[in-house]
N, C-alpha and C positions, 0 to 999 in steps of 0.2 A: 509518541514513539520516539525512541532515542536513535538518531541516525549516526551518531558519532561512536561507532563501535571500534574497539581495538582489534588487531589482527586475529587474536585468539577467541573472540566472541562471535558466536553465530547469531545472525539476525533472528528475532523472535516475532511471532505472529502478533498483530496489532489488536486482535479481538480481546475484549475485556476478560481478564483472568487467565488467558491462554499463555502458556510458556513453551509451546511447541516451536520447533524450528520453522522459520518461514520458507516457503517454496515459491511464492508468487508475489509480484509487485502490482498493486492496483493503483494506477496513476489517475488522478482526478483533479478537478478544479471546480470552484464555485464561481460561475460567471458573474455573479453580483459582487464578488469580492476580489477576484483574481483576473489578471489580464489573460487573453486567450491562450498565450503560449506557456503560461505558468502551470506547473504540475506539482501537486502534492502527492505523497506516496503513503499508502497503507500497505503493510506486509501481511501476508496470509499463509497459514498452513493449509494443507489439503482439505481439512475438515471445515475451515472457515472461509475458504475462497468464495463459495456461493453466497453465504449470508452477508459477508462484507460487500461483495459486488452488488448484490440485490439492493442493499441499503443505499449505496451510492447511485446506482442506476435509477432507483425510484425517485430520486431527487434531481436527476439529470446531470449528475456530477461526474460519473464514470467516463473516462476517456480511453483507457486501454488496460488490458491485463496481460502481463508478460511473465514468463518464468524468471525467477529472481536472478540467476546468474547472467541473464541477457538484459536485465533492466539497467537503465541509465542511473547516474548519480541520484541518490535520494534527496528530496527536498521536503522537509516537514515543517 
């Protein structure tokens, strides 16, 4: 995912092949690779929020899901 967006670019869903505007920030980390406070972010449209979240949750990586405007700075 490209987190360096210009002011006129809308964030895009992180699901493979999806070009829909993102509405959700799925904040996660892999405890084997990242410190506990580190958060990576995947963006999701309404259609992919569940599938991306389920993928991360099944691995124990999902930490929080927040509406995109309220999400903190992206770290990819």
